C-alpha positions, 0 to 999 in steps of 0.5 A, a space after each residue: 698334116 705335114 710338120 717339121 721340129 726344132 729341137 734343143 737338147 740343152 745341157 740341162 733342160 731339153 725342149 721342142 717345137 713344131 711347125 705345121 703346114 696348113 693351106 700351103 703356108 707354114 706356121 708359127 713354132 709351137 711348143 711341144 710337149 714332151 713325156 708327162 706333157 710338161 713344156 720341157 724334159 731334163 736332158 737326163 737318161 736312164 739305162 736299167 740293168 734289163 737295157 731299157 731306157 728311160 727319159 727326163 724325170 722317169 729317168 730321175 725317178 729311176 735313179 733313186 733306186 738305180 743311181 749308177 744307170 743315169 747319165 747327165 751332161 750328154 752334150 759336153 761329152 760329144 766327141 770325147 774319146 772317154 765314153 761314159 760308165 752307165 750301168 757297169 757299161 761304156 756309152 760314147 756321150 754322142 750315142 746316149 744324146 742321139 737316143 735322146 734326140 729319137 725319144 724326142 722325135 717319137 713323143 712328137 710324132 705320137 702327138 702329131 699323128 706321124 714323123 717330121 718331114 724334117 728335124 732340126 737339132 741345136 748345138 753348141 756354138 763352138 762345136 767343130 767337124 769333128 763333133 758334129 760328124 760324131 753325132 750325125 753317125 749317131 743320129 743316123 744309127 739310132 735311125 734319124 736320118 738326115 737330121 740337120 744341125 744347127 748352132 744354138 745362137 742362129 736358131 735363137 737369132 731365127 726366132 726373132 723377126 726378121 732383120 736386114 741383111 747384113 745386120 750384126 747382132 750379139 747373142 747371149 744364151 743365159 742357161 742352167 750350166 752353161 753361158 753361150 755368147 755370139 755375134 752373128 751377121 745376118 747374110 742373103 741366106 742365113 745368119 753367119 757366126 763371126 764369132 762365138 765362146 762357151 762357159 767361160 763364164 760362172 754358171 747362171 741358173 744353177 749357181 743361181 739356186 745355189 745362192 737363193 738356197 743358201 740365203 734362205 736357210 741362213 735366214 731360217 736359220 737352219 743348215 743342209 744338214 737339218 733338212 736331211 732328205 727335204 733338201 730336195 723339196 727346199 731346193 726346189 722351193 727356191 728354184 720356184 721362187 727365183 722365177 717367181 721373183 722375175 714377176 713379183 716383187 716378193 715370194 714366201 718359201 716354205 722350209 720343211 723340217 721334221 716336224 716343223 715348217 719355216 716360211 722364209 720372205 724373200 724379196 727381189 731386192 734380196 734376189 737381185 743383190 745375190 744375182 747381179 755379181 754372176 749375171 754381170 760376169 755372164 754379160 761381161 762375156 757377151 761384151 768382150 766377144 762383140 767388142 771388136 764390133 763397132 757400136 753403130 754396126 750392132 743392130 741388137 742384143 739378143 738374150 735368150 736362155 731361162 735366166 733372161 727373163 730376170 729383169 736384172 739381165 735386161 737392165 745389166 745389159 742395157 748398162 753395156 750396150 748402147 743398142 736395142 735389147 731384145 728379150 724374148 716373151 719366152 726366152 726358155 724355148 726361143 732356141 727350139 722354136 728358132 730351130 723349128 722356124 728354120 726347119 721349114 722349107 722355102 715355099 716358092 713365091 707364086 706368079 708373077 712374084 717368082 724369084 728368077 733363076 739366078 736368085 733361086 740359085 743364090 739361095 742356100 739350103 739350111 745345110 748348105 749354110 750350116 749343117 755340111 756333113 763331114 766326109 773323111 776329108 773335111 775334119 779339121 783334125 784327126 779325131 782322137 783314137 777310140 777303143 773298139 765299140 761293141 755294139 749290143 741292142 738294147 731295149 728302149 721305149 718305141 723304136 729308139 734303142 741306145 744304139 751301141 756302146 763301148 767294152 768296159 775295161 772288165 769286159 776286156 779283162 783288163 
């Protein structure tokens, strides 16, 4: 069955969604299972000493024995002149990100029984031509041809119900490590990105996990040193408790100590007291970037990202904005679903309602609207100089390999 795929290669989690075509019509976006069948995968990869690569949870497990092979924070380093040192080798971050995307594409292709008709990959809204260009080149080298790049706030807006041309939306993505805010205007063929900013507010998801952990340990009367190797399990339990408090007023958090166990009662009101300053700072970033828009022109505020499901986020947004506040029922997957919806080719309308030739010529393709692949003359400024790249084939799962690396200083004898 023909299908398209949207991929959100997030800073902490990677998600994917597919839209399938059946009986001449494209369906809605469905979340794709990744790796071990979960709805998302950690945005990490691991390169073993033999050059083989693993992604997501398997990568984290391998890193416990070979921590020097783990690569994280890929998106933040795309286009950086300083490569990432992984397993003693220097890799451009965009090549590692392309390999992660390739793994996702293969996972989806295995589940769907064949390759996608179109692939859309999201990126942070502040990326310029250089970053998009180097990622395009890395995707091509990894065997992913013709991938379309889409700003993540645009994908978030595409996941909502259609809005009228001329409508202005404010979009805030509350992720684990980054906060992205943007103002969009709906044009005849897509959303125009009017303004954007990212990560000037404190971290949201990761910071809230830290605050919950500190609070729970204080209630239990123990320290991180007391937990020893069990700290990872307790941190995971605190993260799960944070998510559960979006649906229930109270949870019990287990704190496992060597030889004993403590259960800590944790309420939503306690959590909201901890979370309010962090969430307020994130929404203040959105208010600042949307401040030039007259209140009567702002059609709605769209909140996405895993932390958007916290009820306090909606309450704070209502205090700041005098317009509808829209929170996706599944905010953690909104961006990848919007990317998949944007990837659907426009089907011709049946006669007698077919568009005129003039109307058809006014339509812009997805690539023309958002994802013009730059040539040498399109860069806003010359890309930073790079050392020579030593291309070394590496073994990786299925057909996607880590396509290249830079020679390390030791190899160059420096």
